[in-house]
N, C-alpha and C positions, 0 to 999 in steps of 0.2 A: 316413766321414761318414754312410753309410747306416745303420750300426749305432748311431751316436749319436742319430740322428733317430727310430729305432724304439723305443728303450727308454722315453723319456718318454711316447710315444703308448700303449704297452701299459699303463703304470701308470695313465693316465687312463681307459683302457677298463675296467680292473679296478675302479677307484673308482666309475665310473658303473654297472657291473653290480651292485656291492655295494649302492649306493643304490637301484637298481631292486628288488632283492630285499627290502630293508627296507620300501620303500613297498608292495610286494605283501603282505608279512606283516602290516603294519598295516591294510591294506585287508581282509584276511581276518579279523583281530581285530575290526574295526569291524562287518563283516557279521555275525559270530557274536554280538556284543553286541546288535545290532538284532534278530536272530532270537530271542535269549533274551527280550528285552523283549516282542516280539510274542507268544511262547509264554506268558509270564506273563500278559499281558492276556487271551489266548484262554482259558486254563484257569481263571483267576479269574472271568471272565464266565460260563463254563460252570457252575462250582460255584455261583455266585450265582443263576443261572437255575434250577439244580436245586433250590436251597433255596426259591426263589419257587414253583416248580412243586409241591413237596411241601406248602408252606404253603397254596397255593391248593386242592390236593386235600383237605386237612383242612377248610378252610373250606366247601368244596362239600358235604362230608359233612353238615355242620350244616344247610346250606340245603336239601339233599335231604330230610333227616329232617323238617325243619320243614314243607315242602310236603306230603310224603306223609302226615304226621299230620293236617294241615289238611284234606286231601281224604278220608282214611279216616273222619273223624268223620261225614261226611255220606253215606257210601256206603250205609248201611242206610235212610236217611230215606224215599226214595220208596216202598220196599216196605211200610213201616209204614202208609202212607195207606190201603191196601186193608183195614186192620182197622176203619176207620170205616164204619159202615153207611150213613151219609148220603152218603158218596162213592159207594158201590155203587148206592144208589138214584138218585142224580143221573144216573149214566151210563145207568141203565135208563129214567129219566123225565127227560130233559134239559130239558123245557119247564116243569117245575114251578117257579114263582118262589120258593116257600117253601124248597124244597130248594136252589135256587141261592144264596139269601141265607144259609142255614145253613152250606153248604159254604164260601162265601166268608169268612164270619166265622171258621170253623174254620181255614181255611188262613192267614188273617191272624194269628190267634193262634199257630198252629204256627210260622209264619215268624219271628215276634218272639221266640219261645222258642228256636228253633234258631239265630237270628242269621244266617240266610241272606239272599240278595237277594230272591228271588221263589220261590213255590211255586204251580204251576198244574196243572189237570186237563184232559186232552184226550180226545176220543173216538177211535175207530179211524180216522176220516178225517183226524185231525190238527187238528181244530177245537177251540180252547180253550173249555171250558164254565165253568170257575171258576178264580179266581186270587186270591192274597193281596193283590195291588195293585188290587183291583176298584174302590176309591174314587178312584184316580188318573185323570186325563183320558186318559193314554196306557196304560190297562190292557191286559193281554194277552188279555182276554176277546174272543173273536171272531177272534183271529189263527189262522192255519193254519201248523203247524210240520211238515207232512208232508215238506217238502223237506230238513229238517235231518237229518244222519246219525244223531244220537242218537235221534231219533224212529223212523227206519227200523230201527235196531238193536233198539230196544225192541219194535217191532211184530213183529220176527222171533223174539222170545222171549229175546233176550240183553240184559243191562243196557247201556244207552246211555251213552257218555261222550264229551263234546265240548267244546272251548273255541272261542268265537267271539264276534263283536260282534253285539249285539242289533239287529234290524232295526226295532224300534219306538222304543226310547229311545236307540239307538246306545251302549248301555252294555255293555262286554265282561264276560264271565263264563264260568264252567265249569258245564256242564249235566250233571246226573245224571238219567237216565230209566229207568223200570221199568214193566212192564205191570201193570195192575190186573186180578186174576182173581177169579172166583166159580165154585166147583165145577169148576175146571180150564179154564174158558172166559174168554178175555181180553175185558174190557169197554172198556178204554181205557188211557190212559197217565198216570202221575204223574211230574212233572218238577220238580227242585229246581235253581235257579240260584244259584251261589255267586260272589260278587264277590271276585276275588283282588287287586284294586287296593290293599286295605289291606296285604296282604303286600308289595306293591311299594313302598308308602310307607315301610315300615320299612327296606327296602333303601336307599331314597334318603337317609334320615336317618343311616344308617351310613356308614362310610368306605370300605367295599368297593365295587368295581365288579362287579356280578353281574347276570346276565340269563338268561332262559329262552326257548329256541327250540323250535318244534314239529318234527314229523317231516320237514317240508319245508325246515327251516332258516329259518323266519320267526320273528323275535324279537318276542314278544308281552308279555313282562314284562321291565322293565329299570330299573336304578338310573341308567343313562345315558339321559337323555331323547332325545338325538339318535339313538340306536340303536333306539328302539322302533318297531315295524312296519317294520323293515328286514330284508333277507335276507342270509345269510352268503354266498350264491352266487346267480347268476342262476337263476330258476325256469324249468323246462321248459314248453313249451306245454301238455302234458297236466296238469301240476300247476296252472298258471294256470286252465285250464278247470275243473278240479275245485273250486278255491277260489271261482271265480265262480258255479259251479252251487250250491254249498252256502252261499254268502254268508258264509263264515267270517269274513272281515275286510271287512265291509260298509263301503263308501265310503272305505277306507284305500288309499293309494298305496304299494305294496310296492316300494320302491327297494332296490338292492343297496348294501351298505356299501362305500365307496371305499377298498379295500385298496391300498396302494402296493406292499407285498411280503408274502409269506406263506410261512413256512418251518416244516416239520414237525419236531418234537422227539421224537416217540414218546410212548406212554402217553396219547394223546389231546391232547397239548399242542402249541401252535404259537407261533412268534414272529411277530407281525404288526406292520405299520406302517400307520397310518391318517392320511390328510390331513384336518385339521380346521381350523376358523376360529373364533377366540374372539369377535371383534367384526366388525361389517360393514366398518369402516375399517381393520382390521388384516390384514396378509398371512397367508395360510394357512401352517400349520406342520405338520410330520410328527412324530407321536409313536409310539414303539415300546412294545409290551406283550407279556407272555406270556399267551396265552389257554389256560387249563386247562379241559377239557371233561369232563363226566361224564353218562352216560345214566342216566335213572331206571329203576328196575326195573319200573315199571308198564307196561301194554301200550300207553300213549299214544305211545311213541317220542320223548318229549321229551328235551331235552338242556340241562343247566345249563352256563353259561359264566361263568368267573371271570377277570377281567383283573388282572394284576399289572404295575405300572409298572417298566420296565427302567432308569429313570434312575438309581436307586440302585445297581443291579447294574453298570451301565456306569461309574458314578463309582468304585465299588470297584475295578473292573478297571483304570481309569486310574490310581488311586492306587497299586495294586500294581505296575503297569508303571513308573510314575515312581520308586517306591522301588527297584525292581530296577535301573533305569537309574542312580540315584544310587549304589547298592551296587556296580555294575560299575565306575562311575567311580572309586569309592574304591579298589577292588582294582587298577585300572590305576595310580592314583597311588601306591598302596602298592608296586606292582611297581617303579615308577621309583625310589621311595625306597630300597627294599631293594637295587636294582641299584646305586644311587649309594653306599649305605653299604658294600656289598661291595667296590666299587672302591676306596673310601677305606681300608678295612681291609687290602685286598691291598697297597695302596701302602705302608701303614705297616709291614706284616709284611715286605715286601721290604727296607725301610730298616732294620728291626731284625733284626740277625743275632746279637744277644746271647742266649746260652743262659739266662742268669739271668732275663732278662725273659720268655722263653718259659715258664720254670718258674713265674713269678709269675702269668702268665695261666692256666696249668693249675690252680694252687691256687685262683684266683678261681672258675674254672668248677666245681671240686669243691664249694666252699662254696655256690654258687648251687644246684647240684643237690641238696645236702643240705637246703638251706632249702625247696626245692620238695617233697622227700620228706616233710619234717616237716609242711608245709602239707597235703599229700595225706593223711597219717596222721590229722591233726586233722579233716579233712573227712570221712574214712571213719568216724571215731568219732561225729561228729555225725549222719551218715546212719544209723548203726546205732541210735542213740538215738531218732531220729525214727521209724524203722521199728518199733521196739519199742512206742512210744506208739501208732502207728497200728494195730498188731495188737491192743493192748488195747482201743482204740476200736471195732475191728471186732467183738470179742466182745460189747461193751456194746450196740452198735446192731443186732445181728443180728435180734433179735425184732421191733424196729421195722421193719426191712426186710421181714420176712415180712408184717407188717400192711400196709405200704405197697403190697406186691405185690397183696394182696387189694383194697385200695382202688382200685388202678389198673384191676383187672378190673371192679369195680363201676362205675367211671367210663366204661369202654368200653361197658358194657351199658345206660347211661342211656337211650339212644334207644329200645332195645327195651322196657325196663320202662315208659317213658312210653306207648308204643303199647299195651302190655298193659293198662294202667290206664285209658287214655282211652276205649277201646271199652266196657268194662263200665260206666264212669261215664255215658257217653252213653245206653247201653241202659237203665240204672237210671232216668234221668230220663224217658225216653220211656215205659217200662213203668209207672212210677208214675203218670204222667198218664193212661195207658190204664186203670189200676186204678180211679182216681177215677171215670172215665166209666162203667166197667162197674158199679161200686157204685151210682152214681146211677140207672142203668137197671135195677137189680135182677138183674143177671146174676151171681149169687154164684158159680156153678161156674167161669165164665170168670175172675172176679176171683181166686178161690182158686188157680187154675193160674197166673195172672199173678204173684201174690205168691210162689208156690213158686219160680218162675223168678228173681224178685228175690233170694230167699234164696240160691239156688245161685250167682248172680253175686257176691253179697257174700262168700260163703264162698271163692270163687275169688280175689277180691282179697285176702282175709286170708291165703290160702296164699302168694300172691306176696310180700306185704310181710313175712310171718313168715320165709320162706326167706331173704330178703335180710338180715334182722336176725341170723339164725343165722350166715350166712356172714361178715358184717362183724364179729362179736364177736371179741375178741382170743383167741388160742389159749393154752392152758395148756401147760406143759412136761411134765406127767405122762403116762405111757403107760398106756392102758387097753385093754380088749377092745372092738373096733369091728366092727360089721356091715359087711362089704364091699359087699353089694348096696345097703344104705341109703346108704353114702357115694357110690357110683356114681350112684344116683338123685338125690341132693341136688346133686351137681356137674352132672349133665345138665340139671337144671332151669334153671341159670344160663345155658346156651347153647342152650336149646330154641328160643327165638325165632330165633336165627341159623340153626339147622338148617332151620327152615321157610322163611326168606327166601332162603337160598342153595340150597335144594332138595337137601339132603344126606340120603342114606338112612342110617339108623342101625339097627344090629343089636346085640343083647346076648345072650351065651351064658353062662348060669350053671349050676352044679351043682344037683341037685334040692334039697339041704339048704342051710340058711343057713350062711354062712362068716364066721368071726371071725378077726381078726388083731390083733397087738399093735402099736398105734400111737396117734395122736391124731386124732380124727375131723375136726376143723376144718382142720388142716394137710394131712391126706390129701386132703380135698376141694379144697384149694388146688392141690395137685399135679395132681389129675385135671382141674380146670378149665383149668390151663395146658396140659396135653397135648391136651385137646379143642380149645382155641383155636389151638394151633400146627398141629394136623391140619387144621382148617378153612382156615387161612391157606395151608397147603401145597397144598390142593386148589383154590385160587382159579381157576387156569387149566385145570383138568382137565375132560375131557368126562364121565367117570364119577366121581361124588362119593359115596363110601361111607365111613362111620365105623363100625368094628367094635370092640367091647369084649368080651373073653373072659376068664373067670376060671377058673383051674385050681388043684387041690389036689395038691401033690406034697410030702407030709409030710416034714419039718416046715415046709414053705414054702407060701405062698399067692402065686400068680402072677397079676398083672393085666396083660393085653395090650391096648394101644390102637393100632390099625392104621388107616392111611388109604390112599387111592388116588392120592396125589400123585406127584411125580417121584422120590421116594426121596432117599437120602443119598449125596452124592458122597464120594470119598476125602478131599478137602480139608476138607469140612464135618464128616465123621465124626471127624477128628483133633482138631478144636477145638470139638466140639459142646457140651461142658459147661464151657467156659471162660467166665468173666464177661465181659460186654460184647461177646461174639461173636454176631452175628446176620446172617442172610441177607435180612432184610426191608428194604424201602426206608427211606431216612433219614426219621426222624420217626415211624415206625410201630412201633418197638421199641427197648429199651435193651440187649437181649441178656442179661438177668438171669434170665429165667423158668426156663430149664433148669438154670442154676447153682444157683438157690435150691431148685428141686425136688429136685435130686440131693443137696444138703446136708440137706434135710428127711428124705429117705428114709434117708440114712446115720444120722441121729439116731434113727430108728426101729430101727436095727440091721438095716436092709435094704439094697437095692441098686436103682439105676435104670440100665438099660442100653438101648441102641438098636441097631437093625439094619434092613436092607432086607427087606421082606416078599417071600415067594416069588412071589406074583402081581403084584408091582409096588407101589410106595409104601414108606412107612416104618412100622416097628412098634416101639413103646416098651414095655418090660416093667418092672413094679414087683414086686420080690421082698420079701415081708414074712414075719415069723415067725408061724406059725399059733398062735392063742390056745389055751391048755389049759383044762381045766375050772376050775382054780383062778383063771385070769385072768378067765373069764366071770363068776364069782361076786364078784369084787372090785368 
């Protein structure tokens, strides 16, 4: 009796244990699926945020260049006012009413031509003696600006720069101040006020959310009206005292932006959440954005901020997570289906013990395998044909790719060329006006020197545009004798502005005699420009920035070495350096085609492009070319 009662109980226990194991296994599978869905959501969101960050950084570059160009156009204007003799005489005889009227009219005319907000002259005590707005009821004449930082800097002999809200008309603006000297002695100050509100209006009309904050984190220009004159973080008592003393934001309440959360991403970007309210009767809502920041290169310490909405990134992440969940569900159903089919096949195979039927099944499998092999063979033939056509297209479009590479370089240099041309154009206008005044006053020698300077500036502008047209011209395929120093100089011209902005030291070592090599000048300059640009990108985070170009003659070869002081080449980078579409630059800043195209151009010259790590640190690229013979030079 005891043994009969024990046997059924043991069977039930085994059944319960097996069910428990199945439930645990399915729990693990469910947890793994949820973890995969969460990982897909996380990584998709990270990738989308990275793209938003890269796009925001590119847009900020455009806004930074626009602002810097707008400010640099007026940088010289205060200093030119000391060229006017009436201004000098007014500061020496401030009570002369005729001089006051003359200078007021001159400043009014100059302000209209320069399209600035206001131009005014102050004495050494900070009292304004003449102003372009002298006819307005709220004229600056009589105001004292000695408390302003820009006036204090100018009185110390350094150019004054300051952004603040005016205390007379409550109009914000950027102030340029410079001392007025005669025979080395300061007589007073010339100040130009520039209204940046027009720049802000263009931001508001666009779709971007962009704003500009000062060195204390106070936002003073913004396409988002609710953020203007708000702070990114609470101000310290010392900063508040300084702002009150200088009256920088006169009568403005500087409240802190109500951040709900703030998470750092690196590279100056942050994910923020802000509580905002659309209508008075609507409940508050929380929006999330990626805040990309970029500091200006000017000494103001300003920071540009660009906001990218995370709604689309989160929607993409949710879609990817939902798709991964559906895909996992499909695989689970497929697993059940395969398992059921396998059980049915096993049951049929056990019922069929006939050898003839087994042979039939085997023959069917052979036929299916043969059909698959035939399909694979046909697919391979088609793929070979497609690759052959692609290789033909590659040869046809190769020259167009070279030209496209040059056009990309010209596009990247557009901001620098704009700056190079804006300054001479502004100087031409001012010096032309001065020449007219000098001729009217009979000062022929001064007018002659002024016109000579105008001629030099015009020649400089012709050099800039002429060099760009030479570089943009399509290359020929014939090889000729090319002067290596000339090619190096022409390529250096296209990155000269970037060397100045990024404070890079450039050194060039050439043999005493001119050197000629067998190549094509335009394409050789394209290779050199690409190596210069890569070297400058590699030194972006380096403390010491030096670009060295050395030319050696090792008959029958000419060696051109381009070395930088960057981090150098790692083993992984060195193995894939000349492969197409391989790049170490952030996404959106390079396609990885520059070195591949440069290496192919050098091989077409019958030369070689190689790379290595420099002995003192950094990378060094060497171009090997065939030295031109006397016959080549005469061709």
